[in-house]
C-alpha positions in Angstrom: 76.6 34.0 83.9 74.2 32.9 86.6 70.7 34.2 86.7 69.9 35.1 90.4 66.2 34.9 89.7 66.4 31.1 89.1 66.8 28.9 92.1 68.9 25.7 92.1 65.8 23.6 91.9 64.5 25.5 88.9 61.9 27.7 90.6 61.7 31.3 89.5 62.6 33.6 92.4 61.9 36.7 90.3 58.2 36.4 91.0 58.5 35.7 94.7 57.0 38.3 97.0 59.7 37.8 99.6 62.5 38.4 97.1 60.8 41.5 95.6 60.4 43.0 99.1 64.1 42.3 99.8 63.4 39.8 102.5 65.0 36.9 100.7 68.2 37.0 98.6 67.2 33.9 96.7 68.7 30.5 97.3 72.1 31.0 95.6 73.1 33.9 97.8 71.2 32.8 100.9 73.8 31.6 103.4 71.0 30.4 105.7 69.9 27.9 103.2 72.5 25.3 104.2 69.6 22.8 104.7 68.9 22.7 101.0 70.7 19.7 99.5 69.7 20.8 95.9 71.4 24.1 96.4 74.5 22.5 97.9 74.8 20.0 95.0 74.5 22.7 92.4 77.0 24.9 94.2 79.5 22.0 94.5 79.2 21.3 90.7 79.1 24.9 89.6 75.7 24.5 88.1 73.0 27.3 87.8 70.3 24.7 88.5 69.5 21.0 88.2 68.8 21.7 84.5 72.6 21.6 84.1 73.1 18.2 85.8 75.0 15.7 83.7 74.9 12.8 86.2 71.2 11.9 86.2 67.8 13.1 85.4 66.0 15.1 88.1 63.1 12.5 88.3 65.7 9.9 89.4 67.9 12.1 91.6 67.7 11.4 95.3 68.9 14.9 96.1 66.3 16.6 93.9 63.5 14.3 95.2 64.4 14.2 98.9 61.7 14.5 101.7 62.0 18.2 102.1 61.8 18.9 98.4 58.6 16.8 98.2 57.1 18.6 101.2 58.0 22.0 99.7 56.4 21.0 96.4 53.3 19.9 98.1 52.9 23.0 100.3 53.7 25.5 97.6 52.1 23.5 94.8 55.3 23.8 92.8 56.4 21.9 89.8 60.1 21.9 90.1 60.4 19.0 87.7 58.5 20.9 85.1 60.6 24.1 85.6 63.8 22.1 85.2 62.4 20.5 82.0 61.3 23.9 80.6 64.8 25.4 81.3 66.4 22.5 79.4 63.9 23.1 76.6 64.2 26.9 76.1 67.2 28.0 78.2 67.6 30.1 81.3 66.9 33.6 79.8 63.8 32.5 77.8 62.5 30.6 80.9 63.0 33.7 83.1 61.2 35.9 80.6 58.3 33.5 80.3 57.9 33.3 84.1 58.4 37.1 84.5 55.6 37.8 82.0 53.3 35.2 83.5 54.0 36.4 87.1 54.8 32.8 88.2 57.4 31.4 90.4 56.5 27.7 90.9 54.9 26.4 87.7 56.4 26.5 84.3 54.7 28.2 81.4 54.1 25.6 78.7 53.9 26.6 75.1 51.8 24.5 72.7 
């Protein structure tokens, strides 16, 4: 089952102010997000996010690391690579719970 709080790129939409105010449906259900190549790739493959990718690692993927993704990461200071890694490490539900508790959307919680 897909978690609508987790974007295709691994960011946690559940802590996004726009989503909580009902102004954004999140990337999976956002029909206006046709510009997002990561979303398109995940939808085509039936993946929740890049954490499910079996073809390459996200650090080497040209879709995951395209110009807009790098720009988005810079502007919003997001660590999508870290989020994808954390999802792979603990799973979707644990990742969502960690992010929910921390009130974060763009940087993974790291446990030591």
